[in-house]
C-alpha angles and dihedrals in degrees: 000000000000125000092278116009124173110229109216120232116280123254118251092261092048091048091053092049090046092052092053092045090048091054091049093051094045090048092050093046094047091058098041132086091170125135089224138014124216118218121194114206123224115189121193102202105099098277091112094137095050117100110234124205123254111235120220110201134175113243088241090064091050090051088054091050089048089054091050091048091049090054091047090051089054088050091232123147116249134206119212113197136174113247090234092053113126122224133199119245089258092052089048091050090051091049093049092040092235135112124278091241089055090054091049091050090051090051092049091047089054094244095114123041123220141159128229122240100190101309095334124099120227123193123197114235089231089057091051090052090050091049092047092051091048091051091048091053091049091051092049091049091049091050091050090049091049092049091050091048091050091051092047090052092046094240119157120228 
C-alpha cells in the first residue's frame, strides 16, 4: 500500500465475511480485559499439516481491525493515511468540512500550524486532528456555558 491508498468498497461476499468477523472481534473485545489476545490461524487451502503461527496482538490493534471490518461490511470505501502525512489547504478544508479561506485564516491567526513548501502550505494530518479535537472541546464548553446560563435565567429548552 502507498502512503494513502483508497480501499475500494468490498464485494457482497467480502462484506458478508467482514460483518461476521467484525461481530466475532467485537464480542471477543467486549469480554476481554487482557493485555494481549492470541489468535490461532486456520487456513483452508490444503496445508493442514503445516504448523501455523499463533499471533499475539494488543486489543487496540484488534479494535482497529474491527473498525476496518465494520467499514467493509457497510461496503464503504476507506482511506488509510499515515499520521505524519501532509495535506494541502484544500485537503485540510475538505477534512474539516470548512472552506479553504477559513483554513488559511486559521493558519494566519496561529490556530493551525503548517509549513511552507515554496509558496504552498502543508498541514500535517496529526495537526489537523489536534485542531479538530480542540475545536470540539471549545464547542462543548460553549454549549455547557449556554446550558448553565439558560438554567440560571430559568429558561426552558
